[in-house]
N, C-alpha and C positions, 0 to 999 in steps of 0.2 A: 504494500500500500504506500503510495507516494504522497498523498495529500490527506490530511486529517483535519476534522473540524476542531476549532478551539473549544467547542462545547464538550469534547471528549477528554478523558483523563490522558494526558500526554507525557511521554517519557523524555526527560532532558537529554538522555543519551542518544535519542533518535531525532529530536527536533530542536534541541537547545533549551537553555533555562528560560529565556524570554517567552518562548511559545508555551513551555510547560507551566510557567507562572501565570500566564494569561488564562490557560485552561483551568488552573486551580481557582482563579478569581471567578470564572464562570461557575465552577462547582460550588463555591461559597455563596452564590447568588448576587454577586456584584454586577453592576451595569458596565459591560465591556463592549466596545464596538465589535460587531460580528466579524468573523473571519476564519482563516484556515492556516494550517502550518504545512509547509512542504518539508519532507524529511531529508536528512542528509544523504539518503540513497540516490536522490535525483542528481545532486552534485557529483557523487561518486560515478554514476553512470555517464553523466555529461563529460566528466574529465577523461574517462576512458574512451568513450565512443564518439565524442564531439557532437552529440545530439541528445535531445531529451529522450527518456525511456518511452517505449511503445505504449500508447494509450494515455500518456501524461497530459498532453495538450488537450485531448478531448475531456478528460476529467477536470482539468483546470478551467476550461470553458464552462462546464456545468457549474462549478463552484462560483465563478465570477458572475454568472447569471443570477445566482441567489442573493448576491450582495445588493443592498438597497442604497447605493451610493454611486454618483457619477465619477467621483474621485476615490481612489484607494491609496493606501500606503503600503509599500513593500519594505519590510524591515528585516534586517539581519538578525539571526538568532544562532550565533556561533556556539558550537559545542565546547564547553569549558571556558567561556570568555570571562567568567567571574568566579572568584573564590574568596576565602578569608584573607589571602595574602596578595591578591592583585585583582584589578578590574579593567576591562577594555572599554568601559563606558565612554561613549563619544568618539571612539576610534573607528568603529565600523560605520557603514553607510546605510541610509534609508532613503527612499524615493517616493514622492507623491506623484501619482500619474492618473491619467484618465482610465476608467474601467474598460479597457480594451485588451484583447489578446496580445496585439503587437506591443503595446506599451508595457504590459505586465511581463511578458517574456524578456524584454530588454532590461527591465528593472531587476528581475531575478538574476540575470547574468551580471548586471552591475553590482548587485549585492555580493555575489560570489567574488567578483573582482576585488571587492573591498578587503578581502583577506590578504591582499598584496599591496594595499595603499601605503603611502609613506608613514602615516600615523601608526598603523598597525605594526609595520616593520620596526619603527623606532621603539614602540612600546614592548615588542617582543624582545628586543635587545636589552632593554631596561629590566624587564620582569623575568627574563629567562624562560618564558612560556611561549610556545609556538602554537598558533591556531591553524588547524588543517581541515576541520569539518564544519559544516554550516547547515542549519535549517533556515528556512525563510518564513516569515509571517506575512500574510496578506490580510489586511483589515479594511473595513469601511473607514474612510477618512472623515474626521470631524474637526472643523475649525475650532481652535482653542482660544478661550479668553485669556487663560493663564496656563502655563506648563511648568513642570518642575521635576526635581529628583529628590526622593526622600531616602535618607540613610537610616535604617532601623537601629543602627548603633552609631551614634554621632562620632565623628572623628575628633570632636572637641571634648565630649563628656559621654562616657559609655552608658550612663544612666539616662540619656536623653535620645530622642529621635530628632534628627536634623533635616530640614528641608530648605532647598534653594529653588527659587522660582523666578520666572520672567513673565511679562505680559506678552501674549501671543504664543506662537509655536515654540516648541522646545529647542529647535535648531539653534536659536540665538544663544541659548544656555550652553549646550554641549559644544558648540563651535568656539565659545569664548568671545563672541561678538559683543555681548552685553554683560555687565557685572550684575549678577542676580541679587535679588533681595533674599532674605533668609529668616527663618525662625526655628526655635527649638521647643520641644515639648518633653516634659518629664515622663 
């Protein structure tokens, strides 16, 4: 199976922690934009055969048709990108595209290419961790009033939760274009 609904319980070893965490949020009843996870097996096949697996494009088209959004976001979900000792947050690429097959397939390939972007290569040298596998998340795109990142264990006080946020989309935050506002909660 190459594509799985985010509404299913997903394995981080197959689709990455981002996709797995989104599926857990669905399971807990949180409001999460609808979407799908593409397993790492698609990248493995594409790397070897230089084409998508048989039946993948047909399945993807069926999935895209179920999304209630003219724009979608294609998000990287690399296997092992975060741990207690390192985080690739902001190093990999995401793409907002029109909900078409052509745009989606290109964005998936661009996500995979992110495994070799300059930010990832520099962080791999710094962290000593090499990323090689990637799942991809496809979700309905929602324009954000505010976006941010929450650390469940604050880097400043382990007894607090720390959040950084910006007005608008999160790209400004992760790219460092804007100095975020922040708050902490005990």
